[in-house]
DRENTORKOL-3810 file (N, C-alpha, C; in nm, 4 decimals):
REM DRENTORKOL-3810
@n.u->8.1241; n.v->22.1935; n.w->2.1145; ca.u->8.1791; ca.v->22.0385; ca.w->2.0144; c.u->8.2457; c.v->21.9689; c.w->2.1039
@n.u->8.1904; n.v->21.8614; n.w->2.1157; ca.u->8.2937; ca.v->21.6714; ca.w->2.1793; c.u->8.3494; c.v->21.6467; c.w->2.1569
@n.u->8.4920; n.v->21.7171; n.w->2.0989; ca.u->8.5617; ca.v->21.6314; ca.w->1.9716; c.u->8.6002; c.v->21.4966; c.w->2.0874
@n.u->8.5891; n.v->21.4015; n.w->1.9888; ca.u->8.6444; ca.v->21.2598; ca.w->1.9883; c.u->8.5823; c.v->21.1970; c.w->2.0618
@n.u->8.4751; n.v->21.2516; n.w->2.1412; ca.u->8.3777; ca.v->21.1250; ca.w->2.2430; c.u->8.3155; c.v->21.0557; c.w->2.1344
@n.u->8.2854; n.v->20.9350; n.w->2.2561; ca.u->8.2161; ca.v->20.7945; ca.w->2.1748; c.u->8.0461; c.v->20.7794; c.w->2.2520
@n.u->7.9656; n.v->20.7073; n.w->2.1791; ca.u->7.8911; ca.v->20.6555; ca.w->2.2740; c.u->7.9234; c.v->20.4800; c.w->2.2866
@n.u->7.9455; n.v->20.4351; n.w->2.4120; ca.u->8.0111; ca.v->20.3105; ca.w->2.4145; c.u->7.8849; c.v->20.1969; c.w->2.4236
@n.u->7.9303; n.v->20.0795; n.w->2.3533; ca.u->7.8277; ca.v->19.9126; ca.w->2.3267; c.u->7.7578; c.v->19.9609; c.w->2.4609
@n.u->7.5836; n.v->19.9481; n.w->2.4382; ca.u->7.5026; ca.v->19.9094; ca.w->2.5068; c.u->7.4795; c.v->20.0208; c.w->2.6353
@n.u->7.4721; n.v->20.1783; n.w->2.5361; ca.u->7.4510; ca.v->20.2859; ca.w->2.6219; c.u->7.3867; c.v->20.3964; c.w->2.4872
@n.u->7.2687; n.v->20.4600; n.w->2.5589; ca.u->7.1899; ca.v->20.5334; ca.w->2.5102; c.u->7.1772; c.v->20.6609; c.w->2.6027
@n.u->7.2303; n.v->20.7865; n.w->2.4955; ca.u->7.1936; ca.v->20.9431; ca.w->2.5138; c.u->7.3382; c.v->20.9457; c.w->2.6599
@n.u->7.4647; n.v->20.8697; n.w->2.6312; ca.u->7.5999; ca.v->20.9126; ca.w->2.6997; c.u->7.6700; c.v->20.9033; c.w->2.5680
@n.u->7.7605; n.v->20.9774; n.w->2.6022; ca.u->7.8784; ca.v->20.9998; ca.w->2.5363; c.u->7.9928; c.v->20.9988; c.w->2.6265
@n.u->8.1059; n.v->20.9403; n.w->2.6129; ca.u->8.2534; ca.v->20.9376; ca.w->2.6928; c.u->8.3417; c.v->21.0124; c.w->2.5961
@n.u->8.4868; n.v->21.0454; n.w->2.6806; ca.u->8.6176; ca.v->21.0594; ca.w->2.5895; c.u->8.7345; c.v->21.0310; c.w->2.7104
@n.u->8.7862; n.v->20.9188; n.w->2.6814; ca.u->8.9525; ca.v->20.8804; ca.w->2.7596; c.u->9.0073; c.v->21.0127; c.w->2.7673
@n.u->9.0481; n.v->21.0616; n.w->2.8816; ca.u->9.1225; ca.v->21.1814; ca.w->2.9346; c.u->9.2433; c.v->21.0990; c.w->2.9258
@n.u->9.2767; n.v->20.9960; n.w->3.0033; ca.u->9.4213; ca.v->20.9134; ca.w->3.0077; c.u->9.4350; c.v->20.7590; c.w->3.0520
@n.u->9.5379; n.v->20.7459; n.w->3.0096; ca.u->9.5616; ca.v->20.5828; ca.w->3.0034; c.u->9.6308; c.v->20.5998; c.w->3.1327
@n.u->9.6644; n.v->20.4820; n.w->3.2277; ca.u->9.7596; ca.v->20.4354; ca.w->3.3411; c.u->9.8600; c.v->20.4889; c.w->3.3432
@n.u->9.8920; n.v->20.5880; n.w->3.4472; ca.u->9.9757; ca.v->20.6846; ca.w->3.4456; c.u->10.0473; c.v->20.6983; c.w->3.5688
@n.u->10.0190; n.v->20.5805; n.w->3.6673; ca.u->10.1412; ca.v->20.6128; ca.w->3.8120; c.u->10.0272; c.v->20.5740; c.w->3.9550
@n.u->10.1024; n.v->20.5643; n.w->4.0282; ca.u->10.0319; ca.v->20.5569; ca.w->4.1217; c.u->9.9364; c.v->20.6783; c.w->4.1760
@n.u->9.8097; n.v->20.7204; n.w->4.2059; ca.u->9.7507; ca.v->20.8445; ca.w->4.2326; c.u->9.7866; c.v->20.8761; c.w->4.3761
@n.u->9.9049; n.v->20.9758; n.w->4.3984; ca.u->9.8798; ca.v->21.0552; ca.w->4.5461; c.u->9.7888; c.v->21.1441; c.w->4.6205
@n.u->9.7253; n.v->21.2339; n.w->4.5209; ca.u->9.5778; ca.v->21.3020; ca.w->4.5759; c.u->9.5644; c.v->21.3931; c.w->4.4701
@n.u->9.4246; n.v->21.4095; n.w->4.4602; ca.u->9.3383; ca.v->21.4971; ca.w->4.3787; c.u->9.2922; c.v->21.6115; c.w->4.3969
@n.u->9.2700; n.v->21.7069; n.w->4.3482; ca.u->9.2171; ca.v->21.8492; ca.w->4.3693; c.u->9.1184; c.v->21.9181; c.w->4.2352
@n.u->8.9947; n.v->21.9715; n.w->4.3164; ca.u->8.9687; ca.v->22.0816; ca.w->4.2262; c.u->8.9555; c.v->22.2010; c.w->4.2394
@n.u->9.0311; n.v->22.3074; n.w->4.1362; ca.u->9.0558; ca.v->22.4471; ca.w->4.1582; c.u->8.9474; c.v->22.5397; c.w->4.0575
@n.u->8.8913; n.v->22.6218; n.w->4.1136; ca.u->8.8465; ca.v->22.7617; ca.w->4.0399; c.u->8.9545; c.v->22.8510; c.w->4.0551
@n.u->8.9552; n.v->22.9245; n.w->3.8882; ca.u->9.0342; ca.v->23.0066; ca.w->3.8630; c.u->8.9658; c.v->23.0809; c.w->3.7980
@n.u->8.9468; n.v->23.1973; n.w->3.8244; ca.u->8.8437; ca.v->23.3543; ca.w->3.8263; c.u->8.9386; c.v->23.4280; c.w->3.7384
@n.u->8.8853; n.v->23.4631; n.w->3.6609; ca.u->8.9590; ca.v->23.5511; ca.w->3.5190; c.u->9.0963; c.v->23.6357; c.w->3.6017
@n.u->9.2184; n.v->23.6025; n.w->3.5181; ca.u->9.3617; ca.v->23.6389; ca.w->3.5275; c.u->9.4358; c.v->23.5478; c.w->3.7282
@n.u->9.3936; n.v->23.4799; n.w->3.7236; ca.u->9.3809; ca.v->23.3628; ca.w->3.8462; c.u->9.4910; c.v->23.2844; c.w->3.7778
@n.u->9.5574; n.v->23.1895; n.w->3.9336; ca.u->9.6556; ca.v->23.0890; ca.w->3.8701; c.u->9.7712; c.v->23.1359; c.w->3.9501
@n.u->9.8990; n.v->23.0604; n.w->3.8811; ca.u->10.0315; ca.v->23.0579; ca.w->3.9841; c.u->10.0663; c.v->22.9242; c.w->4.0005
@n.u->10.1557; n.v->22.9043; n.w->4.0382; ca.u->10.2282; ca.v->23.0097; ca.w->4.1087; c.u->10.2691; c.v->23.1572; c.w->4.0564
@n.u->10.3306; n.v->23.2141; n.w->4.0701; ca.u->10.3838; ca.v->23.3506; ca.w->4.0599; c.u->10.5018; c.v->23.2698; c.w->4.0091
@n.u->10.6065; n.v->23.2395; n.w->4.0258; ca.u->10.7057; ca.v->23.2027; ca.w->3.9426; c.u->10.7118; c.v->23.0265; c.w->3.9507
@n.u->10.7585; n.v->23.0127; n.w->3.7922; ca.u->10.7200; ca.v->22.8448; ca.w->3.7713; c.u->10.8352; c.v->22.7564; c.w->3.9231
@n.u->10.7093; n.v->22.6026; n.w->3.8737; ca.u->10.7640; ca.v->22.5141; ca.w->4.0588; c.u->10.8822; c.v->22.4056; c.w->4.0322
@n.u->10.9260; n.v->22.3365; n.w->4.0383; ca.u->10.9097; ca.v->22.2254; ca.w->4.0454; c.u->10.9220; c.v->22.1085; c.w->4.1751
@n.u->10.8338; n.v->21.9864; n.w->4.1245; ca.u->10.8798; ca.v->21.9058; ca.w->4.2525; c.u->10.8551; c.v->21.7587; c.w->4.2301
@n.u->10.8597; n.v->21.6721; n.w->4.3176; ca.u->10.9251; ca.v->21.5337; ca.w->4.2431; c.u->10.8363; c.v->21.4600; c.w->4.1483
@n.u->10.6568; n.v->21.4978; n.w->4.2313; ca.u->10.6157; ca.v->21.4177; ca.w->4.1256; c.u->10.5616; c.v->21.4766; c.w->4.0453
@n.u->10.4348; n.v->21.4204; n.w->3.9530; ca.u->10.4134; ca.v->21.5005; ca.w->3.7872; c.u->10.2306; c.v->21.5318; c.w->3.8395
@n.u->10.1719; n.v->21.5982; n.w->3.7411; ca.u->10.0601; ca.v->21.6906; ca.w->3.8211; c.u->9.9288; c.v->21.6062; c.w->3.6357
@n.u->9.8132; n.v->21.5486; n.w->3.7021; ca.u->9.7601; ca.v->21.5213; ca.w->3.5537; c.u->9.6548; c.v->21.6448; c.w->3.5479
@n.u->9.6219; n.v->21.7327; n.w->3.4707; ca.u->9.5159; ca.v->21.8556; ca.w->3.5030; c.u->9.4461; c.v->21.7885; c.w->3.3776
@n.u->9.2989; n.v->21.8446; n.w->3.4603; ca.u->9.2147; ca.v->21.8362; ca.w->3.3476; c.u->9.1032; c.v->21.8549; c.w->3.3655
@n.u->9.0830; n.v->22.0152; n.w->3.3002; ca.u->9.0167; ca.v->22.0869; ca.w->3.2351; c.u->8.7431; c.v->22.0335; c.w->3.2497
@n.u->8.7418; n.v->22.0742; n.w->3.3331; ca.u->8.6145; ca.v->22.0818; ca.w->3.3216; c.u->8.5069; c.v->22.1831; c.w->3.2576
@n.u->8.5811; n.v->22.3206; n.w->3.2771; ca.u->8.5256; ca.v->22.4220; ca.w->3.2663; c.u->8.6379; c.v->22.5474; c.w->3.2411
@n.u->8.6143; n.v->22.5654; n.w->3.0837; ca.u->8.7279; ca.v->22.7242; ca.w->3.0348; c.u->8.8400; c.v->22.6478; c.w->2.9713
@n.u->8.9515; n.v->22.7303; n.w->3.0483; ca.u->9.0516; ca.v->22.6812; ca.w->2.9417; c.u->9.1531; c.v->22.7216; c.w->3.0272
@n.u->9.2398; n.v->22.6379; n.w->3.0644; ca.u->9.3475; ca.v->22.5975; ca.w->3.1682; c.u->9.5209; c.v->22.6702; c.w->3.0490
@n.u->9.5870; n.v->22.7940; n.w->3.0440; ca.u->9.7283; ca.v->22.7798; ca.w->3.0146; c.u->9.7977; c.v->22.7300; c.w->3.1146
@n.u->9.9335; n.v->22.6024; n.w->3.0955; ca.u->9.9968; ca.v->22.5773; ca.w->3.1618; c.u->10.1370; c.v->22.6362; c.w->3.0616
@n.u->10.2211; n.v->22.6858; n.w->3.2048; ca.u->10.3516; ca.v->22.7736; ca.w->3.1591; c.u->10.4420; c.v->22.6882; c.w->3.1896
@n.u->10.5463; n.v->22.6297; n.w->3.0701; ca.u->10.6404; ca.v->22.5233; ca.w->3.0519; c.u->10.7622; c.v->22.5967; c.w->3.0991
@n.u->10.8969; n.v->22.5096; n.w->3.0859; ca.u->11.0194; ca.v->22.5869; ca.w->3.1167; c.u->11.0298; c.v->22.7100; c.w->2.9861
@n.u->10.9545; n.v->22.6202; n.w->2.8663; ca.u->11.0124; ca.v->22.6972; ca.w->2.7518; c.u->10.8898; c.v->22.7211; c.w->2.6678
@n.u->10.7822; n.v->22.7068; n.w->2.7267; ca.u->10.6770; ca.v->22.6422; ca.w->2.6008; c.u->10.5129; c.v->22.6515; c.w->2.6849
@n.u->10.3920; n.v->22.7394; n.w->2.6102; ca.u->10.2716; ca.v->22.6981; ca.w->2.6896; c.u->10.2097; c.v->22.6471; c.w->2.5928
@n.u->10.1019; n.v->22.5825; n.w->2.6832; ca.u->9.9867; ca.v->22.4457; ca.w->2.6403; c.u->9.8908; c.v->22.5007; c.w->2.7075
@n.u->9.7703; n.v->22.5375; n.w->2.6125; ca.u->9.6419; ca.v->22.5286; ca.w->2.6589; c.u->9.5158; c.v->22.4044; c.w->2.6689
@n.u->9.5098; n.v->22.4120; n.w->2.8135; ca.u->9.4523; ca.v->22.2608; ca.w->2.7951; c.u->9.2768; c.v->22.3376; c.w->2.7617
@n.u->9.1710; n.v->22.3014; n.w->2.6878; ca.u->9.0416; ca.v->22.3321; ca.w->2.7040; c.u->8.9528; c.v->22.2507; c.w->2.7940
@n.u->8.8235; n.v->22.2871; n.w->2.7815; ca.u->8.7766; ca.v->22.1978; ca.w->2.8255; c.u->8.7485; c.v->22.0528; c.w->2.7745
@n.u->8.7262; n.v->21.9410; n.w->2.8594; ca.u->8.6852; ca.v->21.8283; ca.w->2.8182; c.u->8.8302; c.v->21.7667; c.w->2.7348
@n.u->8.9831; n.v->21.8461; n.w->2.7779; ca.u->9.1024; ca.v->21.7826; ca.w->2.7593; c.u->9.1671; c.v->21.8183; c.w->2.9158
@n.u->9.3149; n.v->21.6852; n.w->2.8569; ca.u->9.3825; ca.v->21.6700; ca.w->2.9935; c.u->9.5223; c.v->21.6605; c.w->2.9163
@n.u->9.6155; n.v->21.7195; n.w->3.0332; ca.u->9.7630; ca.v->21.7318; ca.w->2.9676; c.u->9.8369; c.v->21.7196; c.w->3.1248
@n.u->9.9053; n.v->21.6235; n.w->3.1071; ca.u->10.0252; ca.v->21.5722; ca.w->3.1886; c.u->10.1540; c.v->21.6784; c.w->3.2078
@n.u->10.1575; n.v->21.7252; n.w->3.2943; ca.u->10.2795; ca.v->21.8270; ca.w->3.3813; c.u->10.3832; c.v->21.7100; c.w->3.4348
@n.u->10.5007; n.v->21.7265; n.w->3.3740; ca.u->10.6113; ca.v->21.6016; ca.w->3.4380; c.u->10.6598; c.v->21.7224; c.w->3.6067
@n.u->10.6813; n.v->21.7107; n.w->3.6710; ca.u->10.6848; ca.v->21.7475; ca.w->3.7999; c.u->10.8548; c.v->21.8257; c.w->3.7937
@n.u->10.9760; n.v->21.7455; n.w->3.7107; ca.u->11.1039; ca.v->21.7939; ca.w->3.7487; c.u->11.0941; c.v->21.9512; c.w->3.5786
@n.u->10.9761; n.v->21.9484; n.w->3.5694; ca.u->10.9729; ca.v->22.0714; ca.w->3.4101; c.u->10.9558; c.v->22.2142; c.w->3.5502
@n.u->11.0276; n.v->22.3384; n.w->3.5237; ca.u->10.9298; ca.v->22.4484; ca.w->3.5730; c.u->10.8093; c.v->22.4953; c.w->3.5646
@n.u->10.6740; n.v->22.5142; n.w->3.5974; ca.u->10.6083; ca.v->22.5400; ca.w->3.6030; c.u->10.4947; c.v->22.5654; c.w->3.6646
@n.u->10.3452; n.v->22.6228; n.w->3.5826; ca.u->10.2262; ca.v->22.6865; ca.w->3.6037; c.u->10.1324; c.v->22.6903; c.w->3.5685
@n.u->9.9970; n.v->22.7107; n.w->3.6487; ca.u->9.8797; ca.v->22.7374; ca.w->3.6160; c.u->9.7796; c.v->22.8785; c.w->3.5381
@n.u->9.7637; n.v->22.9106; n.w->3.4791; ca.u->9.6946; ca.v->22.9949; ca.w->3.4415; c.u->9.5544; c.v->23.0303; c.w->3.3692
@n.u->9.4474; n.v->23.0851; n.w->3.4212; ca.u->9.3138; ca.v->23.0408; ca.w->3.3806; c.u->9.3338; c.v->23.1247; c.w->3.2284
@n.u->9.3024; n.v->23.0811; n.w->3.1414; ca.u->9.3229; ca.v->23.1114; ca.w->2.9989; c.u->9.2189; c.v->23.2173; c.w->2.9202
@n.u->9.0831; n.v->23.2360; n.w->3.0139; ca.u->8.9979; ca.v->23.3126; ca.w->2.9873; c.u->8.9633; c.v->23.3983; c.w->3.0331
@n.u->8.8565; n.v->23.5036; n.w->2.9349; ca.u->8.7964; ca.v->23.5870; ca.w->3.0418; c.u->8.6882; c.v->23.5592; c.w->3.1471
@n.u->8.6750; n.v->23.4104; n.w->3.1725; ca.u->8.5596; ca.v->23.3591; ca.w->3.2599; c.u->8.6282; c.v->23.2347; c.w->3.3956
@n.u->8.5086; n.v->23.2394; n.w->3.4518; ca.u->8.5766; ca.v->23.0804; ca.w->3.5300; c.u->8.6458; c.v->22.9546; c.w->3.4453
@n.u->8.7474; n.v->22.8930; n.w->3.5031; ca.u->8.7706; ca.v->22.7511; ca.w->3.5061; c.u->8.8102; c.v->22.6752; c.w->3.5734
@n.u->8.7408; n.v->22.5967; n.w->3.6089; ca.u->8.7151; ca.v->22.4701; ca.w->3.6530; c.u->8.8219; c.v->22.3501; c.w->3.6151
@n.u->8.9391; n.v->22.3083; n.w->3.7022; ca.u->8.9875; ca.v->22.2416; ca.w->3.6791; c.u->9.0394; c.v->22.1263; c.w->3.8078
@n.u->9.0568; n.v->21.9965; n.w->3.7687; ca.u->9.0940; ca.v->21.8841; ca.w->3.8646; c.u->9.2685; c.v->21.8709; c.w->3.8318
@n.u->9.3389; n.v->21.8563; n.w->3.9239; ca.u->9.5009; ca.v->21.8452; ca.w->3.9352; c.u->9.5034; c.v->21.7075; c.w->3.9830
@n.u->9.5072; n.v->21.6720; n.w->3.9563; ca.u->9.5906; ca.v->21.4708; ca.w->4.0072; c.u->9.7270; c.v->21.4569; c.w->4.0358
@n.u->9.7771; n.v->21.4575; n.w->4.1726; ca.u->9.9322; ca.v->21.4543; ca.w->4.1514; c.u->9.9759; c.v->21.2927; c.w->4.1529
@n.u->10.0308; n.v->21.2720; n.w->4.0970; ca.u->10.0960; ca.v->21.1354; ca.w->4.0668; c.u->10.2740; c.v->21.0724; c.w->4.0619
@n.u->10.2385; n.v->20.9454; n.w->4.1621; ca.u->10.4141; ca.v->20.9380; ca.w->4.1777; c.u->10.4826; c.v->20.9050; c.w->4.0013
END
């Protein structure tokens, strides 16, 4: 199911979904493959930059200080770096996600 996808004007057989707006300066970006029960770090951590996580396959569970957020395929979530956090695969199959570090 492609929730919130649209076909832009003058496009055919093309579906798009905005994942984020302007959010700061990009430091770097990575792709991660999380096996079942994979993730980390084992203890939640903090840092000065934020992370924008985009799930392209599967589901990721983001463990925050006092909250759990599930990010599904074709969804994104911005984690503020000063909030203790870790990221885990939330399904019994591989999850693939992109992490973008932002100032």
